[in-house]
Structures are given as C-alpha cells and as structure tokens.
N, C-alpha and C positions, 0 to 999 in steps of 0.2 A: 627918433621918428615916432610919430603917433598915427594911428589909424582909427577913424571913427566908424561907427556902425553904418553900413551901406557903402563905404569906400571900397574900391578895388584893392585887393591885397598886392603889395609889391612883390616882384619876382624874388624867389629865394630858393636855395638848395640846402638841405639838412642831411646829416649822417643818419643812417638807419641802425637799428640794433644789430643787424647782420653784417655791418662793415661796409655797406654800400652807401649810395646817396639817393635821395628822392627830392624831386623838384616840384614846385607848384605847377610848372608847365606840364608835368606828367598827367595832370588832371584837367587840362584845358577842355572847357565845354561841359564839365561834370560839376555837380554840386559838391562843395568841400566844407567839412567842419574841422576846424583846428582846435585841438584840445590841449591846452598847456597846463602844467602843474609843476610845483617845485619838486626837485629830487630829494629824497630822504632815505636814510638807512634804518630809521626807526619804524618797526613794523606797525605800531599803533598809529603812527602819523601818516602812513601811506594813504594817498588820496583814493577815493573810490570813483569809478566812472560816473560821469554826469547822468542824470535820469534820462536825457535825450537818447543816450546810447541804446537803451532797450526799446524805445518807442520810435526811433528814426527808421524810415524805410531805406536809408542809404547803407550799403554794406561796406565795412571797413576793408581796406586793402592789406 
C-alpha cells in the first residue's frame, strides 16, 4: 500500500509502549503528525526527533 502527500491516511491501530493500543480514529478531527523511524539498539544510530517537533504548535499525546 502506498500513500501520497495529501491522501487521507487509511484506518489503523498500533500498539503503544505501555501495552495498550492507539488508533488513528482516536484523533478524528485533530491534526496528526506520524513520525516513523527504524528501531535500533545502537546508541549512536538512534534517530533524533525531526526539527518540526520543536517548532510545531501541536502537543504530542
């Protein structure tokens, strides 16, 4: 499946770090930023948050 810029995201549910689940439907009507990065155990290779995270007026949940 591919999604282009401007397309509506397909419905999905993902596991949370705390053992629960979160769904795109939980944010219906709110702006959403999805930030994906590869998982790694190497400290030097850990990704840093994107620059928008410090400039964006949207609060993370």
